[in-house]
RODO-2510 file (C-alpha; in nm, 4 decimals, decimal comma):
residues 381
     n   res          X          Y          Z
     1     m    -3,3938     1,9058    -4,4422
     2     t    -3,7102     1,9885    -4,2715
     3     a    -3,7716     2,1448    -3,9375
     4     a    -3,9602     2,0098    -3,6601
     5     g    -4,3280     2,0373    -3,7758
     6     g    -4,2298     1,9788    -4,1243
     7     a    -4,1214     2,3157    -4,2289
     8     p    -3,8575     2,2948    -4,5155
     9     m    -3,5736     2,5302    -4,4993
    10     r    -3,6333     2,8754    -4,7166
    11     a    -3,2531     2,9083    -4,7821
    12     e    -3,0871     2,7469    -5,0878
    13     g    -2,7590     2,5676    -5,0762
    14     f    -2,7988     2,5187    -4,6894
    15     s    -2,8419     2,2167    -4,4722
    16     f    -2,7863     2,1401    -4,1320
    17     a    -2,7639     1,7911    -3,9659
    18     v    -2,7225     1,6781    -3,6126
    19     e    -2,4399     1,4011    -3,6413
    20     a    -2,3620     1,3086    -3,2988
    21     r    -2,4690     1,3940    -2,9272
    22     d    -2,3416     1,3177    -2,5787
    23     g    -2,5790     1,4271    -2,3340
    24     a    -2,7363     1,7742    -2,4827
    25     a    -2,3985     1,8471    -2,6480
    26     r    -2,4413     1,8219    -3,0173
    27     a    -2,2032     1,7722    -3,3216
    28     g    -2,3242     1,9070    -3,6263
    29     r    -2,2502     1,9917    -3,9765
    30     l    -2,3617     2,3248    -4,1616
    31     v    -2,3436     2,3231    -4,5262
    32     t    -2,3290     2,6723    -4,6683
    33     p    -2,2605     2,7860    -5,0496
    34     h    -1,8982     2,8955    -4,9285
    35     g    -1,8138     2,5964    -4,7332
    36     v    -1,8903     2,3389    -4,4549
    37     v    -1,9062     2,4540    -4,1128
    38     e    -1,8468     2,1528    -3,8612
    39     t    -2,0081     2,2461    -3,5100
    40     p    -1,9386     2,3359    -3,2293
    41     c    -1,7577     2,6223    -3,3810
    42     f    -1,6280     2,9403    -3,2417
    43     m    -1,6389     3,2271    -3,4920
    44     p    -1,3909     3,5282    -3,4941
    45     v    -1,5335     3,8512    -3,4827
    46     g    -1,4117     4,0877    -3,7784
    47     t    -1,6364     4,3883    -3,6924
    48     k    -1,5247     4,5900    -3,9905
    49     a    -1,4649     4,3432    -4,2439
    50     s    -1,1308     4,2624    -4,0580
    51     v    -1,0442     4,0463    -3,7580
    52     k    -0,8263     4,2676    -3,5793
    53     a    -0,4271     4,2049    -3,6357
    54     v    -0,5133     3,8737    -3,8186
    55     e    -0,4888     3,8152    -4,2244
    56     p    -0,7578     3,5863    -4,3620
    57     r    -0,4638     3,3443    -4,4618
    58     e    -0,3564     3,3180    -4,0983
    59     l    -0,7660     3,2653    -4,0028
    60     r    -0,7569     2,9611    -4,2164
    61     e    -0,4380     2,8190    -4,0846
    62     l    -0,5786     2,8777    -3,7453
    63     g    -0,8771     2,6521    -3,7922
    64     a    -1,1503     2,9301    -3,8495
    65     q    -1,4403     2,7964    -4,0395
    66     v    -1,6644     3,1069    -4,0375
    67     v    -1,6119     3,4881    -3,9413
    68     l    -1,8718     3,7346    -3,8504
    69     a    -1,8900     4,1182    -3,9521
    70     n    -2,0968     4,3807    -3,8037
    71     t    -2,3900     4,5351    -4,0154
    72     y    -2,3894     4,8708    -3,8159
    73     h    -2,0548     4,9850    -3,8634
    74     l    -2,0174     4,8621    -4,2336
    75     f    -2,3274     5,0465    -4,3076
    76     f    -2,1587     5,3769    -4,1908
    77     r    -1,7947     5,2819    -4,2965
    78     p    -1,7225     5,2337    -4,5773
    79     g    -2,1086     5,1910    -4,6912
    80     t    -2,3095     4,8962    -4,8525
    81     e    -2,2337     5,0334    -5,1981
    82     t    -1,8615     5,0103    -5,1515
    83     v    -1,8922     4,6601    -5,0414
    84     a    -2,1240     4,5517    -5,2898
    85     a    -1,8913     4,6661    -5,5654
    86     h    -1,6461     4,4045    -5,4408
    87     g    -1,9318     4,1511    -5,5134
    88     g    -2,0043     4,1612    -5,1196
    89     l    -1,7945     4,0800    -4,8126
    90     h    -1,6387     3,7978    -4,9710
    91     g    -1,4686     3,9885    -5,2046
    92     f    -1,4095     4,2776    -4,9989
    93     m    -1,2381     4,1339    -4,7084
    94     r    -1,0871     3,8125    -4,9306
    95     w    -1,2305     3,5712    -4,7168
    96     d    -1,3691     3,2718    -4,9188
    97     g    -1,5323     3,0926    -4,6318
    98     p    -1,8725     3,1391    -4,4577
    99     i    -1,9658     3,5021    -4,2958
   100     l    -2,2304     3,5709    -4,0944
   101     t    -2,3568     3,9408    -4,0326
   102     d    -2,5439     4,0535    -3,7301
   103     s    -2,8553     4,3024    -3,7760
   104     g    -2,7096     4,5864    -3,6036
   105     g    -2,9625     4,5666    -3,3175
   106     f    -2,7074     4,5180    -3,0157
   107     q    -2,5063     4,8379    -3,1551
   108     v    -2,8327     5,0724    -3,1978
   109     f    -2,9573     4,9619    -2,8290
   110     s    -2,6245     5,0162    -2,6876
   111     l    -2,6366     5,3577    -2,7634
   112     e    -2,8615     5,4439    -2,4689
   113     g    -2,7912     5,8276    -2,4530
   114     t    -2,8900     5,8883    -2,8188
   115     r    -3,1567     5,6092    -2,9227
   116     m    -3,5024     5,6358    -2,9291
   117     l    -3,7507     5,3443    -2,9747
   118     r    -4,0280     5,3480    -3,2249
   119     d    -4,2585     5,1061    -3,3290
   120     d    -4,0778     5,0602    -3,6517
   121     g    -3,7342     5,0577    -3,5190
   122     v    -3,5071     5,2483    -3,3598
   123     e    -3,3686     5,6074    -3,4100
   124     f    -3,0032     5,6869    -3,2892
   125     s    -2,7250     5,9066    -3,3577
   126     s    -2,4360     5,7803    -3,5633
   127     v    -2,1106     5,7213    -3,3344
   128     y    -1,9120     5,8801    -3,6425
   129     d    -2,0509     6,1806    -3,7105
   130     g    -2,3582     6,2421    -3,4870
   131     s    -2,5786     6,2205    -3,7704
   132     r    -2,9415     6,0842    -3,6851
   133     h    -3,0571     5,7471    -3,8443
   134     v    -3,3607     5,4851    -3,8201
   135     f    -3,2840     5,1413    -3,8352
   136     t    -3,5654     4,9266    -3,9348
   137     p    -3,6076     4,5442    -3,9977
   138     e    -3,6752     4,6272    -4,3516
   139     l    -3,3200     4,8240    -4,3553
   140     a    -3,1266     4,5834    -4,1721
   141     m    -3,2478     4,3179    -4,4151
   142     r    -3,1507     4,5279    -4,7055
   143     i    -2,8095     4,6105    -4,5707
   144     q    -2,7312     4,2587    -4,5090
   145     e    -2,8515     4,1538    -4,8356
   146     d    -2,6129     4,4146    -5,0029
   147     l    -2,3413     4,2759    -4,7729
   148     g    -2,3695     3,9312    -4,9020
   149     a    -2,3147     3,7087    -4,5899
   150     d    -2,4034     3,3446    -4,5797
   151     i    -2,5938     3,3999    -4,2660
   152     v    -2,7837     3,6675    -4,1584
   153     m    -2,9729     3,7920    -3,8298
   154     a    -3,2954     3,8993    -3,7869
   155     f    -3,3178     4,2731    -3,6371
   156     d    -3,4125     4,2478    -3,2612
   157     q    -3,4172     4,4487    -2,9237
   158     c    -3,1502     4,3178    -2,7117
   159     a    -3,2686     4,3109    -2,3530
   160     p    -3,0410     4,2142    -2,0868
   161     g    -3,2078     4,0244    -1,7989
   162     t    -3,0951     4,3173    -1,5331
   163     l    -3,3601     4,5284    -1,7138
   164     s    -3,7182     4,5121    -1,5510
   165     r    -3,9642     4,2557    -1,6492
   166     d    -4,1740     4,5181    -1,7902
   167     d    -3,9275     4,6294    -2,0140
   168     v    -3,7988     4,2863    -2,1307
   169     e    -4,1503     4,1984    -2,1933
   170     a    -4,1574     4,4937    -2,3967
   171     a    -3,8560     4,3983    -2,6055
   172     v    -3,9935     4,0306    -2,6435
   173     e    -4,3142     4,1814    -2,8091
   174     r    -4,1016     4,4409    -3,0356
   175     t    -3,8614     4,1436    -3,1495
   176     t    -4,1340     3,9225    -3,2609
   177     c    -4,3032     4,1942    -3,4449
   178     w    -3,9627     4,2588    -3,6139
   179     a    -3,8799     3,9101    -3,6651
   180     a    -4,1956     3,8632    -3,8710
   181     a    -4,1010     4,1967    -4,0774
   182     c    -3,7474     4,0342    -4,1505
   183     k    -3,8691     3,7210    -4,2796
   184     e    -4,1256     3,9082    -4,4814
   185     a    -3,8483     4,1626    -4,6239
   186     h    -3,5667     3,9340    -4,6692
   187     g    -3,5499     3,8103    -5,0154
   188     r    -3,2398     3,6433    -5,0868
   189     r    -3,2497     3,2669    -5,0841
   190     d    -2,8767     3,2334    -5,0814
   191     q    -2,8698     3,3665    -4,7138
   192     l    -2,9745     3,1735    -4,4412
   193     l    -3,2009     3,4080    -4,1931
   194     v    -3,1546     3,3418    -3,8267
   195     g    -3,4191     3,4421    -3,5778
   196     i    -3,3544     3,5577    -3,2135
   197     v    -3,5019     3,4716    -2,8958
   198     q    -3,5031     3,7314    -2,6396
   199     g    -3,6602     3,7398    -2,2769
   200     g    -3,3679     3,8063    -2,0406
   201     v    -3,3558     3,5363    -1,7737
   202     d    -3,7161     3,5117    -1,7038
   203     e    -3,8415     3,1588    -1,7720
   204     e    -4,1845     3,2722    -1,8646
   205     l    -4,0801     3,5383    -2,0995
   206     r    -3,8212     3,3017    -2,2393
   207     r    -4,0411     3,0405    -2,3364
   208     r    -4,2900     3,2926    -2,4753
   209     s    -4,0278     3,4405    -2,6962
   210     a    -3,9314     3,0926    -2,8094
   211     a    -4,2461     2,9987    -2,8758
   212     e    -4,3444     3,3235    -3,0946
   213     i    -4,0094     3,3139    -3,3121
   214     t    -4,0471     2,9549    -3,3852
   215     g    -4,3887     3,0271    -3,4889
   216     v    -4,2632     3,2753    -3,7460
   217     g    -4,0119     2,9929    -3,8591
   218     f    -3,6559     3,0336    -3,9244
   219     d    -3,3705     2,8391    -4,0568
   220     a    -3,1754     2,8644    -3,7682
   221     y    -3,2200     3,0171    -3,4026
   222     a    -3,0112     3,2470    -3,1747
   223     i    -3,0006     3,3166    -2,8108
   224     g    -2,9594     3,6907    -2,7406
   225     g    -2,9570     3,9028    -2,4720
   226     l    -2,7472     3,6827    -2,2205
   227     s    -2,3789     3,7386    -2,1056
   228     v    -2,4635     4,0858    -2,0636
   229     g    -2,4546     4,1514    -1,6836
   230     e    -2,6851     3,8539    -1,5469
   231     r    -2,5264     3,5925    -1,3216
   232     g    -2,3421     3,2982    -1,4588
   233     d    -2,6098     3,0467    -1,2988
   234     e    -2,8772     3,2513    -1,4512
   235     m    -2,7143     3,2775    -1,8058
   236     l    -2,6717     2,8842    -1,8101
   237     a    -3,0249     2,8252    -1,6623
   238     t    -3,1758     3,0131    -1,9599
   239     v    -2,9589     2,8152    -2,1949
   240     e    -3,0541     2,4787    -2,0441
   241     l    -3,4185     2,5925    -2,1196
   242     m    -3,3446     2,6754    -2,4625
   243     d    -3,2343     2,3079    -2,5440
   244     d    -3,5956     2,1986    -2,4391
   245     v    -3,7778     2,4573    -2,6608
   246     l    -3,5932     2,5103    -2,9695
   247     p    -3,6217     2,3037    -3,2559
   248     a    -3,3649     1,9955    -3,2398
   249     d    -3,2932     1,9851    -3,6055
   250     r    -3,2028     2,3272    -3,6393
   251     l    -2,8683     2,5561    -3,5980
   252     r    -2,8363     2,6970    -3,2542
   253     y    -2,6302     3,0295    -3,1956
   254     f    -2,5368     3,1999    -2,8614
   255     m    -2,4613     3,5515    -2,9419
   256     g    -2,1333     3,6537    -2,7657
   257     i    -1,9473     3,4279    -2,5233
   258     g    -1,5604     3,3685    -2,5629
   259     d    -1,4278     3,2674    -2,2306
   260     p    -1,3091     2,8860    -2,2797
   261     l    -1,5189     2,7327    -1,9533
   262     g    -1,8158     2,9343    -2,0431
   263     i    -1,8160     2,8177    -2,4167
   264     v    -1,7764     2,4581    -2,2858
   265     e    -2,0717     2,5028    -2,0719
   266     v    -2,3157     2,6450    -2,3524
   267     i    -2,1928     2,3471    -2,5888
   268     a    -2,3053     2,1056    -2,2982
   269     r    -2,6514     2,2927    -2,3017
   270     g    -2,6853     2,2274    -2,6764
   271     v    -2,5429     2,5322    -2,8431
   272     d    -2,3735     2,4880    -3,1810
   273     i    -2,2040     2,8123    -3,2618
   274     f    -2,1020     3,1206    -3,0712
   275     d    -1,8624     3,4598    -3,1272
   276     c    -1,6929     3,7176    -2,9253
   277     v    -1,4568     3,9948    -2,9347
   278     l    -1,2842     3,8657    -2,6103
   279     p    -0,9655     3,6634    -2,7838
   280     t    -0,8372     3,9994    -3,0123
   281     r    -0,9239     4,2323    -2,7446
   282     m    -0,7510     4,0746    -2,4809
   283     a    -0,4493     4,0424    -2,7034
   284     r    -0,4481     4,4088    -2,7476
   285     t    -0,4297     4,4449    -2,3662
   286     g    -0,1130     4,2176    -2,3265
   287     t    -0,3129     3,9212    -2,2369
   288     a    -0,3144     3,5476    -2,3387
   289     l    -0,6011     3,2997    -2,2751
   290     l    -0,5316     2,9503    -2,1438
   291     r    -0,7563     2,6162    -2,2519
   292     g    -0,9338     2,6088    -1,9156
   293     g    -1,0158     3,0198    -1,8855
   294     g    -0,6835     3,1163    -1,7007
   295     r    -0,4972     3,3874    -1,8420
   296     l    -0,1438     3,5271    -1,8589
   297     n    -0,0931     3,9081    -1,8020
   298     l     0,2337     3,9416    -2,0099
   299     r     0,2980     4,2734    -1,8415
   300     n     0,3741     4,1000    -1,5085
   301     a     0,7491     4,1541    -1,4748
   302     r     0,7994     3,7994    -1,3854
   303     f     0,7830     3,7215    -1,7434
   304     g     1,0531     3,9414    -1,8158
   305     a     1,3346     3,6543    -1,8016
   306     d     1,1057     3,3591    -1,9014
   307     l     1,2339     3,1818    -2,1788
   308     g     0,9847     2,9167    -2,1955
   309     p     0,6766     2,9163    -2,4604
   310     l     0,3836     3,1275    -2,4137
   311     d     0,1922     2,7779    -2,3722
   312     e     0,3848     2,4355    -2,3889
   313     s     0,0473     2,2745    -2,4806
   314     c    -0,0555     2,5041    -2,7544
   315     d     0,0509     2,4299    -3,1324
   316     c    -0,0053     2,8021    -3,2586
   317     y     0,2957     2,9934    -3,4282
   318     t     0,3304     3,2055    -3,1391
   319     c     0,3874     2,9449    -2,8989
   320     r     0,5999     2,7459    -3,1135
   321     t     0,8385     3,0407    -3,2079
   322     f     0,8769     3,3080    -2,9226
   323     t     0,9367     3,3164    -2,5596
   324     r     0,7465     3,4516    -2,2955
   325     s     1,0375     3,7099    -2,2291
   326     y     1,0162     3,8062    -2,6056
   327     l     0,6330     3,8522    -2,5748
   328     r     0,6540     4,0753    -2,2617
   329     h     0,8966     4,3000    -2,4536
   330     l     0,6559     4,3464    -2,7384
   331     v     0,3793     4,4171    -2,4939
   332     t     0,5169     4,6733    -2,2710
   333     q     0,6939     4,8560    -2,5477
   334     k     0,3676     4,8797    -2,7414
   335     e     0,4990     4,6975    -3,0346
   336     m     0,1923     4,6247    -3,2754
   337     l     0,3537     4,2581    -3,3351
   338     g     0,2655     4,2016    -2,9617
   339     a    -0,0901     4,2315    -3,0452
   340     q    -0,0752     4,0153    -3,3662
   341     l     0,1125     3,7270    -3,1636
   342     l    -0,1337     3,7160    -2,8946
   343     s    -0,4341     3,7233    -3,1264
   344     l    -0,3169     3,4266    -3,3142
   345     h    -0,2687     3,2533    -2,9977
   346     n    -0,5836     3,3404    -2,8414
   347     l    -0,7809     3,2611    -3,1220
   348     r    -0,6316     2,9227    -3,1762
   349     v    -0,7122     2,8470    -2,8053
   350     l    -1,0767     2,8644    -2,8714
   351     l    -1,0713     2,7077    -3,2317
   352     r    -0,8843     2,4261    -3,0933
   353     l    -1,0938     2,4153    -2,7881
   354     t    -1,4376     2,3782    -3,0110
   355     s    -1,2796     2,1294    -3,2359
   356     d    -1,1426     1,9053    -2,9436
   357     a    -1,5135     1,9558    -2,8006
   358     r    -1,6622     1,8380    -3,1366
   359     s    -1,4061     1,5303    -3,1012
   360     a    -1,5362     1,4433    -2,7650
   361     i    -1,8913     1,4441    -2,8413
   362     c    -1,8360     1,2151    -3,1416
   363     s    -1,6423     0,9735    -2,9006
   364     g    -1,8825     0,9982    -2,6109
   365     r    -1,6388     1,1452    -2,3604
   366     f    -1,7343     1,5154    -2,3414
   367     a    -1,8047     1,4854    -1,9719
   368     e    -1,4821     1,3685    -1,9314
   369     f    -1,3590     1,6734    -2,1557
   370     v    -1,5499     1,9306    -1,9719
   371     s    -1,3838     1,8053    -1,6564
   372     d    -1,0203     1,8425    -1,8005
   373     v    -1,1087     2,1953    -1,9289
   374     a    -1,2370     2,3204    -1,5884
   375     g    -0,9375     2,1496    -1,4119
   376     r    -0,7287     2,3730    -1,6059
   377     g    -0,9049     2,7087    -1,5225
   378     s    -0,6951     2,8043    -1,2360
   379     a    -0,4039     2,8527    -1,4354
   380     g    -0,2789     3,1962    -1,4943
   381     g    -0,0493     3,4942    -1,3722
***
């Protein structure tokens, strides 16, 4: 496969093709050494090589195709040597499908009180023991090569649109410089390296970043620095802009979105894959996701005698087996089974949503699908 301009993919054993379109929405097929990913696709987050409260076997049963792990946390605990001794993340966590690892950039930049920007990277204090470390593009690549994920991310400076324009512009400059360093340092050809576009919600800076990152040349592109405090209309306008400026034949990744309606909206603007901790984090607080973005708070007393299923339209194990009353009992009594069952449900909602979105795109009825999802958004309790 070749990209716009005729540049071949650098990664070996990978290919990506858009198989159907409905407006800007795309249904694609990503081939990796550990299996095929049909897009649109939601990626469950396994921060520390584990999707919280969910077994790898259950992930498969839910319809998960690819999972995400966190470079920053795995670097410190258990350390890349331990993971590498298992043959990489696939052997360590016993997940035989595709894996994506982030670069650690978001985590180190979130440590605002302890980090210090440098031209070659970021110096920061570990959240585990306070020790000082420096993450550079070269180190981020070496860690991800040792972890052995299929899809790896360039090291970037995450700059939300809520920062000043000068700060966002500086982040764009660093991200471009570091992207080039990542591409130079990355040596594994059995990994697909993803470049990240920054620029906040500033159209000029987004266009500039997209031009510079595509100029460096990557096998896929991510939209970073969104869903971190900007207004929803600004976020969607920026995603729509990216549909115009990113290569049409490359995979597109929106970093960090997990509400059902938000997912559908970014699919409508040409995004292929996305991730978020939302479904499992909400499960641990006793909250169930609904298809249109509505939510059920199982702590609500009105569910105490409710013998109905959690969601009668859902086909997950939780909804097929247990009552709202029982689930509320687990949640209020802080039984770990409650978090497990709600995690299964919440993940299934998003995995089924994206599978249904793909079917709608392929059949030319995506606009109807979006309306249906939006119409369900007011449900909750």
